[in-house]
C-alpha positions, 0 to 999 in steps of 0.5 A: 220519514221526518216531519221536515221531509214531509213538509218539504215534499213537492205536492203541487204540480202546475200543468198548462194546457195550451192549444188554439181555439177549436182544438177541443180543450174544453171537451178534453177537460170535461172528459178527463173529469168524467174519467177520473172523478171516481176511483176505478180498481186496477190501472186507475186506482186514484181519482180527482176531486175539486174540494169546495168547488161545487160551482166548477164541478157543476160546470164540468158536469154540464159540459159533459152532459152537453157533449153526450146529450145535446146536438150542439157542442159546448162553447170554448173557453171564454177566458183563462180558466184555472182548476185545482184538482186534488189527486186522491187514493183510496185505502183498503178501509174505504177512506181516501188520502190526498196525494197530490194537487194538479193546478191546471190552467186552460187559456182561451185559444180564441184570444191568443194571437202570438206571444205579444198578445198573451196576457201577464197571467198566462205568461206567469203560468208558462214560467211557473208550469211544471209541464205542458200539455199541447193540444193538437187538433186531430181534424186539422191534422187530417186536413193538413195530410189531405192538403186542404186549406183549413189544415194548412191554415191551422198549421201556420197559425199553430206554429206561429201562435202556440209554440213561441210563448213556450220558448220562455222555458222550452226544457219542461216536460211536454206532451203533444196531445192529438185530440179527435183521434177517433177521426184520424183512426177512421181515416186510417192514419197511424201515430207515426203518420201524425208525428211525421205531419206534426214535425215535418210540416210545422217547422216551429214544432220540430225546432221546439223539441229538437234541443231536448231530443238531441240532448237525450240522444247524446246522453243515451237516455230519454230525458227529452220528456217529449211524447205524442199521445193519441186521445179521444174525448168522445170515443169511436163512432160518436162524432163525424165530420161534415165537410160541407160546413166544416163542423163535427156532428154527433151520432145520437145512438152512440154514447161517448167513451173517452180513451187515453185522456188520463195518460198525458196528465199522469205521465207528466209527473214521473217525467218532471221528477226524473228531470229534477233528479237529472239536474240534481245529479249534474249539480252534484257532479259539478260540485265534486269536480270543483272540489277535486280541482281544489285537491279535496276529496268530497264525501259522498252520501249517495244512498242509492243515488237518489237523495244527493243534490236534491233541491230544497222542496223536493227532498221528501218526494225524492226519497220515496221508494218509487224514485229508485225504480225511476232512476233505473228506468231513466238510465235506459236507452230508447231502443233495443234493450229498452224496447225489450224491457218495456215488453217485459214490463207489460208481461209483468204489469198485472203482478206489479199492480197487485203488488201496488194494491197491497200497499193500500193498507199501508197508506197512512199519510200524504207522503205514503199516498204520494208514493202509491200514486206516483207508482201507479203513474210510472207503471201506467206510463211504462205500459202505455209506452210498451204498447205504443212505442211510437209515442216517444219522440226521437231524433228520427222523427225530426227533419234533418 
């Protein structure tokens, strides 16, 4: 790779976490940190760090300790909270290399009363975001299913306050993160049940995702970049709901074991990259058509269909070998053969991981670390979708 490509590669990804007060954003962030602050061999052979931010490390550790050991829950975000996590990978020699940076912004849900009330900092974060994590309160979703007043009230507020600000740029990869999945699971609700509630009961949500889903359907691919992830920041049997005072209580004998908390964050990266590739292909196609109208025969420098038309600032990352696999994946449909191919990926996942692990010895700089890290993200996303195909949002999930 040339030095200029290295310098121009995109290494910072802006992630916006958005959700109303009480949905679990603060606990989710602490659980994400707890899950990813030490590299784990295998599926999660990368980790997050907060360089030179000991005060923020202490805050996250304190939040998690409060969740695990105190009778009360930690307070929600008091104001806009910005975090800059380095994503690092470990080489065979034990040393680590920085691959990417996640600029993670969490706003104070209690201060959010609609688009007009969003302050300039959050509006700027929405415009600059590379992807959205929209946190859906699983407990309120259950109450909506049961027809109870707290759930109905939450649904009205969610649709009127959370979604409208995102319409500034509704084309960005979006993950709906259903928190408190342990509560929903205990009540017997499936992910399909929750999608049906989310998209049929909250009109603003379905209208937000509809244009992207329809575009994906017409093109026969999965560019909608919309997923619904079931997540628990505490794990099974740790908390229980007390209907008498509308509060979640803890089981002191159970230790929190978060699950799926990393999936929404890491899958945003390959979805964002695929979206940029798609835009570049369309731009190149329009340029070729314009040249042909003028009677010219444009020169093509396709190099496997990866590098052409890439925006400046994206060239370095786009040239990485994993992008070729991503291009192949991006052209597949969302049903039939795609499901079979996903199942095949699951069967070969362990072999693929072993192959990736061998790459560790070749990690010598940030660009190589990006390749390795994004490969892990992509394969992890493939595997999760193969095992949970209902996480994908299709036109069938939306009301007619």
